[in-house]
Biopython code that builds the backbone (N, CA, C, O; Angstrom):
import numpy as np
from Bio.PDB.StructureBuilder import StructureBuilder

atoms = [
    (1, "UNK", "N", (20.908, 13.470, -9.254)),
    (1, "UNK", "CA", (19.846, 13.379, -10.232)),
    (1, "UNK", "C", (18.573, 13.981, -9.641)),
    (1, "UNK", "O", (18.178, 13.625, -8.531)),
    (2, "UNK", "N", (17.934, 14.885, -10.371)),
    (2, "UNK", "CA", (16.706, 15.527, -9.908)),
    (2, "UNK", "C", (15.517, 14.660, -10.293)),
    (2, "UNK", "O", (15.335, 14.349, -11.470)),
    (3, "UNK", "N", (14.692, 14.258, -9.302)),
    (3, "UNK", "CA", (13.518, 13.446, -9.627)),
    (3, "UNK", "C", (12.575, 14.210, -10.547)),
    (3, "UNK", "O", (12.459, 15.432, -10.456)),
    (4, "UNK", "N", (11.906, 13.483, -11.427)),
    (4, "UNK", "CA", (11.010, 14.096, -12.394)),
    (4, "UNK", "C", (9.899, 14.896, -11.727)),
    (4, "UNK", "O", (9.493, 15.928, -12.261)),
    (5, "UNK", "N", (9.392, 14.451, -10.568)),
    (5, "UNK", "CA", (8.317, 15.190, -9.925)),
    (5, "UNK", "C", (8.785, 16.556, -9.444)),
    (5, "UNK", "O", (7.978, 17.480, -9.337)),
    (6, "UNK", "N", (10.084, 16.702, -9.150)),
    (6, "UNK", "CA", (10.596, 18.011, -8.769)),
    (6, "UNK", "C", (10.792, 18.888, -9.992)),
    (6, "UNK", "O", (10.565, 20.096, -9.927)),
    (7, "UNK", "N", (11.206, 18.305, -11.096)),
    (7, "UNK", "CA", (11.372, 19.065, -12.326)),
    (7, "UNK", "C", (10.038, 19.647, -12.779)),
    (7, "UNK", "O", (9.986, 20.753, -13.317)),
    (8, "UNK", "N", (8.944, 18.888, -12.555)),
    (8, "UNK", "CA", (7.626, 19.355, -12.959)),
    (8, "UNK", "C", (7.118, 20.466, -12.053)),
    (8, "UNK", "O", (6.118, 21.109, -12.373)),
    (9, "UNK", "N", (7.785, 20.704, -10.931)),
    (9, "UNK", "CA", (7.367, 21.767, -10.032)),
    (9, "UNK", "C", (6.344, 21.322, -9.005)),
    (9, "UNK", "O", (5.774, 22.162, -8.309)),
    (10, "UNK", "N", (6.094, 20.034, -8.891)),
    (10, "UNK", "CA", (5.092, 19.550, -7.947)),
    (10, "UNK", "C", (5.425, 19.911, -6.514)),
    (10, "UNK", "O", (4.542, 20.296, -5.747)),
    (11, "UNK", "N", (6.669, 19.792, -6.152)),
    (11, "UNK", "CA", (7.049, 20.054, -4.765)),
    (11, "UNK", "C", (8.120, 21.125, -4.669)),
    (11, "UNK", "O", (8.804, 21.208, -3.649)),
    (12, "UNK", "N", (8.286, 21.938, -5.685)),
    (12, "UNK", "CA", (9.312, 22.968, -5.768)),
    (12, "UNK", "C", (10.252, 23.058, -4.570)),
    (12, "UNK", "O", (9.823, 22.982, -3.419)),
    (13, "UNK", "N", (11.521, 23.218, -4.859)),
    (13, "UNK", "CA", (12.501, 23.389, -3.794)),
    (13, "UNK", "C", (12.216, 24.670, -3.023)),
    (13, "UNK", "O", (11.736, 25.647, -3.598)),
    (14, "UNK", "N", (12.511, 24.672, -1.716)),
    (14, "UNK", "CA", (12.214, 25.831, -0.875)),
    (14, "UNK", "C", (13.145, 26.991, -1.176)),
    (14, "UNK", "O", (14.279, 26.808, -1.618)),
    (15, "UNK", "N", (12.635, 28.191, -0.923)),
    (15, "UNK", "CA", (13.461, 29.385, -1.034)),
    (15, "UNK", "C", (14.223, 29.555, 0.273)),
    (15, "UNK", "O", (13.875, 28.945, 1.284)),
    (16, "UNK", "N", (15.234, 30.364, 0.252)),
    (16, "UNK", "CA", (16.068, 30.552, 1.441)),
    (16, "UNK", "C", (15.214, 30.972, 2.637)),
    (16, "UNK", "O", (14.364, 31.855, 2.529)),
    (17, "UNK", "N", (15.456, 30.324, 3.778)),
    (17, "UNK", "CA", (14.763, 30.589, 5.042)),
    (17, "UNK", "C", (13.258, 30.342, 4.988)),
    (17, "UNK", "O", (12.536, 30.832, 5.857)),
    (18, "UNK", "N", (12.770, 29.614, 4.018)),
    (18, "UNK", "CA", (11.343, 29.340, 3.908)),
    (18, "UNK", "C", (11.079, 27.907, 4.343)),
    (18, "UNK", "O", (11.764, 26.982, 3.907)),
    (19, "UNK", "N", (10.091, 27.728, 5.196)),
    (19, "UNK", "CA", (9.707, 26.397, 5.654)),
    (19, "UNK", "C", (8.333, 26.092, 5.071)),
    (19, "UNK", "O", (7.342, 26.739, 5.409)),
    (20, "UNK", "N", (8.292, 25.106, 4.198)),
    (20, "UNK", "CA", (7.031, 24.715, 3.582)),
    (20, "UNK", "C", (6.634, 23.338, 4.076)),
    (20, "UNK", "O", (7.483, 22.477, 4.305)),
    (21, "UNK", "N", (5.340, 23.142, 4.236)),
    (21, "UNK", "CA", (4.824, 21.830, 4.616)),
    (21, "UNK", "C", (4.198, 21.217, 3.372)),
    (21, "UNK", "O", (3.364, 21.830, 2.707)),
    (22, "UNK", "N", (4.622, 19.989, 3.074)),
    (22, "UNK", "CA", (4.151, 19.306, 1.877)),
    (22, "UNK", "C", (3.534, 17.981, 2.259)),
    (22, "UNK", "O", (3.985, 17.310, 3.188)),
    (23, "UNK", "N", (2.502, 17.614, 1.532)),
    (23, "UNK", "CA", (1.844, 16.340, 1.787)),
    (23, "UNK", "C", (1.920, 15.433, 0.579)),
    (23, "UNK", "O", (1.696, 15.864, -0.552)),
    (24, "UNK", "N", (2.234, 14.181, 0.824)),
    (24, "UNK", "CA", (2.257, 13.168, -0.220)),
    (24, "UNK", "C", (1.126, 12.197, 0.056)),
    (24, "UNK", "O", (1.103, 11.542, 1.097)),
    (25, "UNK", "N", (0.194, 12.103, -0.870)),
    (25, "UNK", "CA", (-0.902, 11.152, -0.713)),
    (25, "UNK", "C", (-0.371, 9.737, -0.905)),
    (25, "UNK", "O", (0.669, 9.534, -1.532)),
    (26, "UNK", "N", (-1.090, 8.768, -0.362)),
    (26, "UNK", "CA", (-0.709, 7.364, -0.516)),
    (26, "UNK", "C", (-0.537, 7.048, -1.999)),
    (26, "UNK", "O", (-1.423, 7.349, -2.799)),
    (27, "UNK", "N", (0.581, 6.451, -2.374)),
    (27, "UNK", "CA", (0.822, 6.075, -3.768)),
    (27, "UNK", "C", (-0.173, 4.996, -4.170)),
    (27, "UNK", "O", (-0.420, 4.054, -3.417)),
    (28, "UNK", "N", (-0.737, 5.139, -5.351)),
    (28, "UNK", "CA", (-1.646, 4.128, -5.881)),
    (28, "UNK", "C", (-0.883, 3.233, -6.842)),
    (28, "UNK", "O", (-0.106, 3.715, -7.666)),
    (29, "UNK", "N", (-1.104, 1.932, -6.735)),
    (29, "UNK", "CA", (-0.433, 0.961, -7.598)),
    (29, "UNK", "C", (-1.476, 0.083, -8.265)),
    (29, "UNK", "O", (-2.614, 0.021, -7.801)),
    (30, "UNK", "N", (-1.110, -0.600, -9.350)),
    (30, "UNK", "CA", (-2.048, -1.495, -10.016)),
    (30, "UNK", "C", (-2.542, -2.596, -9.073)),
    (30, "UNK", "O", (-1.835, -2.981, -8.141)),
    (31, "UNK", "N", (-3.731, -3.091, -9.312)),
    (31, "UNK", "CA", (-4.353, -4.121, -8.458)),
    (31, "UNK", "C", (-3.459, -5.350, -8.300)),
    (31, "UNK", "O", (-3.416, -5.945, -7.223)),
    (32, "UNK", "N", (-2.744, -5.737, -9.364)),
    (32, "UNK", "CA", (-1.923, -6.941, -9.259)),
    (32, "UNK", "C", (-0.771, -6.790, -8.276)),
    (32, "UNK", "O", (-0.194, -7.788, -7.845)),
    (33, "UNK", "N", (-0.427, -5.553, -7.915)),
    (33, "UNK", "CA", (0.631, -5.342, -6.931)),
    (33, "UNK", "C", (0.099, -5.292, -5.501)),
    (33, "UNK", "O", (0.882, -5.253, -4.551)),
    (34, "UNK", "N", (-1.216, -5.293, -5.339)),
    (34, "UNK", "CA", (-1.782, -5.226, -3.996)),
    (34, "UNK", "C", (-1.759, -6.583, -3.304)),
    (34, "UNK", "O", (-1.880, -6.658, -2.082)),
    (35, "UNK", "N", (-1.608, -7.638, -4.064)),
    (35, "UNK", "CA", (-1.405, -8.943, -3.442)),
    (35, "UNK", "C", (0.106, -9.122, -3.306)),
    (35, "UNK", "O", (0.873, -8.313, -3.828)),
    (36, "UNK", "N", (0.530, -10.150, -2.627)),
    (36, "UNK", "CA", (1.954, -10.252, -2.331)),
    (36, "UNK", "C", (2.835, -10.963, -3.358)),
    (36, "UNK", "O", (4.056, -10.870, -3.231)),
    (37, "UNK", "N", (2.308, -11.669, -4.372)),
    (37, "UNK", "CA", (3.222, -12.321, -5.320)),
    (37, "UNK", "C", (4.077, -11.323, -6.117)),
    (37, "UNK", "O", (3.687, -10.173, -6.317)),
    (38, "UNK", "N", (5.231, -11.784, -6.559)),
    (38, "UNK", "CA", (6.122, -10.984, -7.397)),
    (38, "UNK", "C", (6.126, -11.584, -8.792)),
    (38, "UNK", "O", (6.189, -12.802, -8.958)),
    (39, "UNK", "N", (6.057, -10.705, -9.802)),
    (39, "UNK", "CA", (6.038, -11.133, -11.195)),
    (39, "UNK", "C", (7.270, -10.624, -11.917)),
    (39, "UNK", "O", (7.799, -9.564, -11.584)),
    (40, "UNK", "N", (7.727, -11.379, -12.909)),
    (40, "UNK", "CA", (8.843, -10.974, -13.771)),
    (40, "UNK", "C", (8.326, -10.888, -15.200)),
    (40, "UNK", "O", (7.558, -11.738, -15.650)),
    (41, "UNK", "N", (8.757, -9.849, -15.904)),
    (41, "UNK", "CA", (8.383, -9.675, -17.300)),
    (41, "UNK", "C", (9.294, -10.540, -18.149)),
    (41, "UNK", "O", (10.500, -10.300, -18.204)),
    (42, "UNK", "N", (8.734, -11.548, -18.813)),
    (42, "UNK", "CA", (9.521, -12.454, -19.662)),
    (42, "UNK", "C", (9.530, -12.010, -21.121)),
    (42, "UNK", "O", (10.479, -12.295, -21.851)),
    (43, "UNK", "N", (8.487, -11.319, -21.544)),
    (43, "UNK", "CA", (8.412, -10.767, -22.903)),
    (43, "UNK", "C", (7.440, -9.592, -22.842)),
    (43, "UNK", "O", (6.924, -9.260, -21.775)),
    (44, "UNK", "N", (7.199, -8.976, -23.974)),
    (44, "UNK", "CA", (6.300, -7.824, -24.011)),
    (44, "UNK", "C", (4.894, -8.146, -23.513)),
    (44, "UNK", "O", (4.200, -7.269, -23.001)),
    (45, "UNK", "N", (4.475, -9.393, -23.662)),
    (45, "UNK", "CA", (3.104, -9.760, -23.311)),
    (45, "UNK", "C", (3.028, -10.910, -22.317)),
    (45, "UNK", "O", (1.976, -11.532, -22.174)),
    (46, "UNK", "N", (4.119, -11.201, -21.631)),
    (46, "UNK", "CA", (4.102, -12.349, -20.727)),
    (46, "UNK", "C", (4.731, -12.014, -19.374)),
    (46, "UNK", "O", (5.913, -11.682, -19.288)),
    (47, "UNK", "N", (3.906, -12.108, -18.310)),
    (47, "UNK", "CA", (4.389, -11.954, -16.942)),
    (47, "UNK", "C", (4.386, -13.322, -16.293)),
    (47, "UNK", "O", (3.447, -14.100, -16.460)),
    (48, "UNK", "N", (5.447, -13.612, -15.548)),
    (48, "UNK", "CA", (5.549, -14.904, -14.875)),
    (48, "UNK", "C", (5.630, -14.692, -13.371)),
    (48, "UNK", "O", (6.440, -13.899, -12.891)),
    (49, "UNK", "N", (4.794, -15.399, -12.635)),
    (49, "UNK", "CA", (4.791, -15.310, -11.175)),
    (49, "UNK", "C", (5.981, -16.087, -10.626)),
    (49, "UNK", "O", (6.232, -17.220, -11.038)),
    (50, "UNK", "N", (6.717, -15.476, -9.693)),
    (50, "UNK", "CA", (7.836, -16.150, -9.045)),
    (50, "UNK", "C", (7.305, -16.961, -7.865)),
    (50, "UNK", "O", (6.757, -16.395, -6.919)),
    (51, "UNK", "N", (7.459, -18.243, -7.915)),
    (51, "UNK", "CA", (7.003, -19.099, -6.826)),
    (51, "UNK", "C", (7.848, -18.871, -5.582)),
    (51, "UNK", "O", (9.076, -18.820, -5.655)),
    (52, "UNK", "N", (7.191, -18.735, -4.452)),
    (52, "UNK", "CA", (7.885, -18.573, -3.181)),
    (52, "UNK", "C", (8.441, -17.183, -2.938)),
    (52, "UNK", "O", (9.110, -16.961, -1.929)),
    (53, "UNK", "N", (8.185, -16.241, -3.835)),
    (53, "UNK", "CA", (8.670, -14.866, -3.659)),
    (53, "UNK", "C", (7.479, -13.947, -3.413)),
    (53, "UNK", "O", (6.536, -13.916, -4.204)),
    (54, "UNK", "N", (7.527, -13.206, -2.321)),
    (54, "UNK", "CA", (6.437, -12.299, -1.971)),
    (54, "UNK", "C", (6.991, -10.984, -1.458)),
    (54, "UNK", "O", (8.086, -10.931, -0.897)),
    (55, "UNK", "N", (6.214, -9.915, -1.659)),
    (55, "UNK", "CA", (6.563, -8.630, -1.087)),
    (55, "UNK", "C", (6.363, -8.721, 0.414)),
    (55, "UNK", "O", (5.413, -9.353, 0.878)),
    (56, "UNK", "N", (7.242, -8.099, 1.174)),
    (56, "UNK", "CA", (7.162, -8.138, 2.629)),
    (56, "UNK", "C", (6.029, -7.238, 3.123)),
    (56, "UNK", "O", (5.242, -7.649, 3.974)),
    (57, "UNK", "N", (5.941, -6.030, 2.604)),
    (57, "UNK", "CA", (4.931, -5.063, 3.020)),
    (57, "UNK", "C", (3.974, -4.795, 1.869)),
    (57, "UNK", "O", (4.195, -5.223, 0.737)),
    (58, "UNK", "N", (2.923, -4.088, 2.184)),
    (58, "UNK", "CA", (2.019, -3.604, 1.154)),
    (58, "UNK", "C", (2.819, -2.694, 0.223)),
    (58, "UNK", "O", (3.486, -1.768, 0.684)),
    (59, "UNK", "N", (2.756, -2.950, -1.069)),
    (59, "UNK", "CA", (3.571, -2.205, -2.037)),
    (59, "UNK", "C", (3.270, -0.711, -2.003)),
    (59, "UNK", "O", (4.200, 0.095, -2.053)),
    (60, "UNK", "N", (2.004, -0.319, -1.920)),
    (60, "UNK", "CA", (1.676, 1.104, -1.929)),
    (60, "UNK", "C", (2.207, 1.810, -0.686)),
    (60, "UNK", "O", (2.709, 2.930, -0.782)),
    (61, "UNK", "N", (2.104, 1.173, 0.481)),
    (61, "UNK", "CA", (2.617, 1.773, 1.713)),
    (61, "UNK", "C", (4.138, 1.875, 1.689)),
    (61, "UNK", "O", (4.698, 2.893, 2.096)),
    (62, "UNK", "N", (4.798, 0.842, 1.222)),
    (62, "UNK", "CA", (6.265, 0.824, 1.195)),
    (62, "UNK", "C", (6.813, 1.879, 0.222)),
    (62, "UNK", "O", (7.735, 2.618, 0.568)),
    (63, "UNK", "N", (6.255, 1.951, -0.982)),
    (63, "UNK", "CA", (6.714, 2.946, -1.952)),
    (63, "UNK", "C", (6.480, 4.365, -1.437)),
    (63, "UNK", "O", (7.312, 5.247, -1.647)),
    (64, "UNK", "N", (5.355, 4.585, -0.766)),
    (64, "UNK", "CA", (5.047, 5.905, -0.220)),
    (64, "UNK", "C", (6.067, 6.294, 0.837)),
    (64, "UNK", "O", (6.580, 7.413, 0.813)),
    (65, "UNK", "N", (6.373, 5.393, 1.765)),
    (65, "UNK", "CA", (7.330, 5.731, 2.825)),
    (65, "UNK", "C", (8.738, 5.954, 2.263)),
    (65, "UNK", "O", (9.463, 6.826, 2.741)),
    (66, "UNK", "N", (9.125, 5.176, 1.257)),
    (66, "UNK", "CA", (10.438, 5.363, 0.627)),
    (66, "UNK", "C", (10.512, 6.713, -0.079)),
    (66, "UNK", "O", (11.520, 7.412, 0.025)),
    (67, "UNK", "N", (9.449, 7.088, -0.800)),
    (67, "UNK", "CA", (9.440, 8.363, -1.513)),
    (67, "UNK", "C", (9.471, 9.540, -0.538)),
    (67, "UNK", "O", (10.172, 10.522, -0.785)),
    (68, "UNK", "N", (8.728, 9.457, 0.558)),
    (68, "UNK", "CA", (8.749, 10.533, 1.546)),
    (68, "UNK", "C", (10.158, 10.698, 2.118)),
    (68, "UNK", "O", (10.666, 11.816, 2.202)),
    (69, "UNK", "N", (10.789, 9.591, 2.512)),
    (69, "UNK", "CA", (12.150, 9.659, 3.067)),
    (69, "UNK", "C", (13.133, 10.232, 2.043)),
    (69, "UNK", "O", (13.994, 11.038, 2.394)),
    (70, "UNK", "N", (13.007, 9.817, 0.781)),
    (70, "UNK", "CA", (13.895, 10.311, -0.265)),
    (70, "UNK", "C", (13.709, 11.817, -0.462)),
    (70, "UNK", "O", (14.688, 12.559, -0.537)),
    (71, "UNK", "N", (12.460, 12.267, -0.547)),
    (71, "UNK", "CA", (12.198, 13.686, -0.775)),
    (71, "UNK", "C", (12.646, 14.538, 0.413)),
    (71, "UNK", "O", (13.162, 15.639, 0.219)),
    (72, "UNK", "N", (12.456, 14.047, 1.632)),
    (72, "UNK", "CA", (12.921, 14.780, 2.810)),
    (72, "UNK", "C", (14.429, 14.990, 2.736)),
    (72, "UNK", "O", (14.925, 16.083, 3.010)),
    (73, "UNK", "N", (15.147, 13.946, 2.368)),
    (73, "UNK", "CA", (16.606, 14.044, 2.280)),
    (73, "UNK", "C", (17.032, 14.888, 1.083)),
    (73, "UNK", "O", (17.868, 15.781, 1.221)),
    (74, "UNK", "N", (16.464, 14.614, -0.092)),
    (74, "UNK", "CA", (16.856, 15.304, -1.319)),
    (74, "UNK", "C", (16.588, 16.803, -1.216)),
    (74, "UNK", "O", (17.408, 17.620, -1.634)),
    (75, "UNK", "N", (15.427, 17.157, -0.654)),
    (75, "UNK", "CA", (15.024, 18.558, -0.576)),
    (75, "UNK", "C", (15.510, 19.226, 0.710)),
    (75, "UNK", "O", (15.276, 20.418, 0.913)),
    (76, "UNK", "N", (16.185, 18.465, 1.580)),
    (76, "UNK", "CA", (16.645, 18.977, 2.870)),
    (76, "UNK", "C", (15.481, 19.649, 3.606)),
    (76, "UNK", "O", (15.611, 20.757, 4.125)),
    (77, "UNK", "N", (14.342, 18.949, 3.636)),
    (77, "UNK", "CA", (13.127, 19.479, 4.256)),
    (77, "UNK", "C", (12.405, 18.339, 4.960)),
    (77, "UNK", "O", (11.846, 17.463, 4.301)),
    (78, "UNK", "N", (12.409, 18.337, 6.288)),
    (78, "UNK", "CA", (11.729, 17.266, 7.010)),
    (78, "UNK", "C", (10.209, 17.417, 7.015)),
    (78, "UNK", "O", (9.505, 16.535, 7.508)),
    (79, "UNK", "N", (9.694, 18.519, 6.474)),
    (79, "UNK", "CA", (8.253, 18.789, 6.502)),
    (79, "UNK", "C", (7.518, 18.199, 5.305)),
    (79, "UNK", "O", (6.698, 18.876, 4.685)),
    (80, "UNK", "N", (7.805, 16.949, 4.981)),
    (80, "UNK", "CA", (7.089, 16.215, 3.946)),
    (80, "UNK", "C", (6.467, 15.018, 4.643)),
    (80, "UNK", "O", (7.169, 14.188, 5.219)),
    (81, "UNK", "N", (5.154, 14.936, 4.588)),
    (81, "UNK", "CA", (4.433, 13.926, 5.355)),
    (81, "UNK", "C", (3.416, 13.200, 4.487)),
    (81, "UNK", "O", (3.072, 13.639, 3.390)),
    (82, "UNK", "N", (2.949, 12.076, 5.016)),
    (82, "UNK", "CA", (1.841, 11.374, 4.383)),
    (82, "UNK", "C", (0.590, 12.214, 4.574)),
    (82, "UNK", "O", (0.303, 12.656, 5.686)),
    (83, "UNK", "N", (-0.150, 12.436, 3.511)),
    (83, "UNK", "CA", (-1.365, 13.245, 3.542)),
    (83, "UNK", "C", (-2.562, 12.341, 3.293)),
    (83, "UNK", "O", (-2.420, 11.432, 2.474)),
    (84, "UNK", "N", (-3.700, 12.493, 3.900)),
    (84, "UNK", "CA", (-4.034, 13.513, 4.896)),
    (84, "UNK", "C", (-3.622, 13.089, 6.294)),
    (84, "UNK", "O", (-3.457, 11.899, 6.563)),
    (85, "UNK", "N", (-3.460, 14.037, 7.164)),
    (85, "UNK", "CA", (-3.170, 13.777, 8.571)),
    (85, "UNK", "C", (-3.956, 14.782, 9.392)),
    (85, "UNK", "O", (-4.463, 15.767, 8.856)),
    (86, "UNK", "N", (-4.056, 14.544, 10.660)),
    (86, "UNK", "CA", (-4.801, 15.457, 11.522)),
    (86, "UNK", "C", (-3.842, 16.410, 12.224)),
    (86, "UNK", "O", (-2.663, 16.104, 12.397)),
    (87, "UNK", "N", (-4.352, 17.551, 12.621)),
    (87, "UNK", "CA", (-3.568, 18.487, 13.404)),
    (87, "UNK", "C", (-2.810, 19.520, 12.595)),
    (87, "UNK", "O", (-2.208, 20.415, 13.187)),
    (88, "UNK", "N", (-2.808, 19.444, 11.275)),
    (88, "UNK", "CA", (-2.126, 20.436, 10.448)),
    (88, "UNK", "C", (-3.185, 21.169, 9.631)),
    (88, "UNK", "O", (-3.897, 20.573, 8.823)),
    (89, "UNK", "N", (-3.270, 22.477, 9.864)),
    (89, "UNK", "CA", (-4.313, 23.263, 9.210)),
    (89, "UNK", "C", (-3.924, 23.712, 7.804)),
    (89, "UNK", "O", (-4.790, 23.891, 6.949)),
    (90, "UNK", "N", (-2.628, 23.893, 7.562)),
    (90, "UNK", "CA", (-2.188, 24.438, 6.273)),
    (90, "UNK", "C", (-1.170, 23.510, 5.616)),
    (90, "UNK", "O", (-0.227, 23.039, 6.252)),
    (91, "UNK", "N", (-1.386, 23.265, 4.337)),
    (91, "UNK", "CA", (-0.456, 22.472, 3.537)),
    (91, "UNK", "C", (-0.111, 23.307, 2.314)),
    (91, "UNK", "O", (-1.003, 23.765, 1.600)),
    (92, "UNK", "N", (1.181, 23.506, 2.069)),
    (92, "UNK", "CA", (1.602, 24.343, 0.948)),
    (92, "UNK", "C", (1.477, 23.632, -0.395)),
    (92, "UNK", "O", (1.052, 24.237, -1.379)),
    (93, "UNK", "N", (1.837, 22.375, -0.442)),
    (93, "UNK", "CA", (1.774, 21.589, -1.685)),
    (93, "UNK", "C", (1.322, 20.179, -1.373)),
    (93, "UNK", "O", (1.668, 19.629, -0.328)),
    (94, "UNK", "N", (0.538, 19.583, -2.287)),
    (94, "UNK", "CA", (0.140, 18.180, -2.173)),
    (94, "UNK", "C", (0.530, 17.469, -3.461)),
    (94, "UNK", "O", (0.444, 18.039, -4.548)),
    (95, "UNK", "N", (0.955, 16.237, -3.330)),
    (95, "UNK", "CA", (1.340, 15.431, -4.483)),
    (95, "UNK", "C", (0.597, 14.105, -4.431)),
    (95, "UNK", "O", (0.534, 13.447, -3.392)),
    (96, "UNK", "N", (0.049, 13.739, -5.549)),
    (96, "UNK", "CA", (-0.591, 12.437, -5.693)),
    (96, "UNK", "C", (0.151, 11.696, -6.802)),
    (96, "UNK", "O", (0.396, 12.256, -7.871)),
    (97, "UNK", "N", (0.506, 10.444, -6.551)),
    (97, "UNK", "CA", (1.283, 9.658, -7.510)),
    (97, "UNK", "C", (0.582, 8.329, -7.753)),
    (97, "UNK", "O", (0.296, 7.593, -6.808)),
    (98, "UNK", "N", (0.310, 8.026, -8.994)),
    (98, "UNK", "CA", (-0.282, 6.746, -9.383)),
    (98, "UNK", "C", (0.711, 6.029, -10.284)),
    (98, "UNK", "O", (1.187, 6.595, -11.269)),
    (99, "UNK", "N", (1.022, 4.787, -9.946)),
    (99, "UNK", "CA", (1.920, 3.981, -10.774)),
    (99, "UNK", "C", (1.063, 3.037, -11.602)),
    (99, "UNK", "O", (0.393, 2.157, -11.062)),
    (100, "UNK", "N", (1.089, 3.223, -12.909)),
    (100, "UNK", "CA", (0.281, 2.386, -13.802)),
    (100, "UNK", "C", (0.952, 1.066, -14.120)),
    (100, "UNK", "O", (0.273, 0.054, -14.295)),
    (101, "UNK", "N", (2.272, 1.057, -14.198)),
    (101, "UNK", "CA", (3.028, -0.154, -14.489)),
    (101, "UNK", "C", (4.220, -0.231, -13.551)),
    (101, "UNK", "O", (4.862, 0.779, -13.263)),
    (102, "UNK", "N", (4.509, -1.424, -13.082)),
    (102, "UNK", "CA", (5.672, -1.681, -12.234)),
    (102, "UNK", "C", (6.226, -2.997, -12.733)),
    (102, "UNK", "O", (5.798, -4.062, -12.289)),
    (103, "UNK", "N", (7.176, -2.935, -13.653)),
    (103, "UNK", "CA", (7.644, -4.121, -14.353)),
    (103, "UNK", "C", (9.128, -4.365, -14.080)),
    (103, "UNK", "O", (9.963, -3.493, -14.317)),
    (104, "UNK", "N", (9.443, -5.557, -13.580)),
    (104, "UNK", "CA", (10.837, -5.963, -13.393)),
    (104, "UNK", "C", (11.298, -6.673, -14.656)),
    (104, "UNK", "O", (10.609, -7.557, -15.166)),
    (105, "UNK", "N", (12.450, -6.289, -15.151)),
    (105, "UNK", "CA", (13.010, -6.901, -16.343)),
    (105, "UNK", "C", (14.516, -7.019, -16.140)),
    (105, "UNK", "O", (15.224, -6.014, -16.082)),
    (106, "UNK", "N", (14.994, -8.245, -16.033)),
    (106, "UNK", "CA", (16.404, -8.521, -15.726)),
    (106, "UNK", "C", (16.759, -7.884, -14.392)),
    (106, "UNK", "O", (16.237, -8.310, -13.361)),
    (107, "UNK", "N", (17.632, -6.875, -14.375)),
    (107, "UNK", "CA", (18.083, -6.265, -13.131)),
    (107, "UNK", "C", (17.531, -4.860, -12.929)),
    (107, "UNK", "O", (18.085, -4.089, -12.146)),
    (108, "UNK", "N", (16.457, -4.517, -13.617)),
    (108, "UNK", "CA", (15.875, -3.179, -13.528)),
    (108, "UNK", "C", (14.382, -3.258, -13.237)),
    (108, "UNK", "O", (13.737, -4.282, -13.460)),
    (109, "UNK", "N", (13.854, -2.148, -12.732)),
    (109, "UNK", "CA", (12.408, -2.013, -12.541)),
    (109, "UNK", "C", (11.980, -0.773, -13.303)),
    (109, "UNK", "O", (12.582, 0.291, -13.156)),
    (110, "UNK", "N", (10.947, -0.906, -14.114)),
    (110, "UNK", "CA", (10.427, 0.196, -14.906)),
    (110, "UNK", "C", (9.094, 0.628, -14.323)),
    (110, "UNK", "O", (8.191, -0.189, -14.136)),
    (111, "UNK", "N", (8.976, 1.929, -14.036)),
    (111, "UNK", "CA", (7.747, 2.496, -13.502)),
    (111, "UNK", "C", (7.091, 3.365, -14.559)),
    (111, "UNK", "O", (7.770, 4.028, -15.342)),
    (112, "UNK", "N", (5.790, 3.357, -14.574)),
    (112, "UNK", "CA", (5.029, 4.246, -15.445)),
    (112, "UNK", "C", (4.106, 5.074, -14.540)),
    (112, "UNK", "O", (2.942, 4.725, -14.348)),
    (113, "UNK", "N", (4.643, 6.189, -13.981)),
    (113, "UNK", "CA", (3.860, 6.956, -13.018)),
    (113, "UNK", "C", (3.065, 8.101, -13.657)),
    (113, "UNK", "O", (3.387, 8.577, -14.745)),
    (114, "UNK", "N", (2.020, 8.523, -12.944)),
    (114, "UNK", "CA", (1.247, 9.715, -13.288)),
    (114, "UNK", "C", (1.188, 10.547, -12.021)),
    (114, "UNK", "O", (0.786, 10.047, -10.971)),
    (115, "UNK", "N", (1.589, 11.827, -12.105)),
    (115, "UNK", "CA", (1.565, 12.695, -10.928)),
    (115, "UNK", "C", (0.464, 13.724, -11.058)),
    (115, "UNK", "O", (0.087, 14.120, -12.161)),
    (116, "UNK", "N", (-0.045, 14.150, -9.916)),
    (116, "UNK", "CA", (-1.050, 15.203, -9.855)),
    (116, "UNK", "C", (-0.643, 16.118, -8.718)),
    (116, "UNK", "O", (-0.454, 15.671, -7.586)),
    (117, "UNK", "N", (-0.507, 17.399, -9.019)),
    (117, "UNK", "CA", (-0.064, 18.359, -7.988)),
    (117, "UNK", "C", (-1.226, 19.226, -7.557)),
    (117, "UNK", "O", (-1.063, 20.095, -6.701)),
]
sb = StructureBuilder()
sb.init_structure("model")
sb.init_model(0)
sb.init_chain("A")
sb.init_seg("    ")
for serial, (resi, resn, name, xyz) in enumerate(atoms, 1):
    if name == "N":
        sb.init_residue(resn, " ", resi, " ")
    sb.init_atom(name, np.array(xyz, "f"), 0.0, 1.0, " ", f" {name:<3s}", serial, name[0])
structure = sb.get_structure()
């Protein structure tokens, strides 16, 4: 399955023998995900906090590291890094991802992302 951000051309697949360096900015998530509680969507207008359930890591940091690892593997390109970083003068592509909604419903998670290339 091709991720939507690749279909949009944000990080275009490399051409033969081409090495591109890509940067992924820290993923932005809604304020309610920056604290550690976990919520479940019970209806269209009702979120319920799960008692005793917390995210292990900061949600924005964890999602960013997972996306970088996925893109490195999917694109067969290890040159995808968290942006900004020091020591690299040239970046071929940058991606910024904001998640407006992160809703768990039954056994699925629904994301409402906005990308900026």
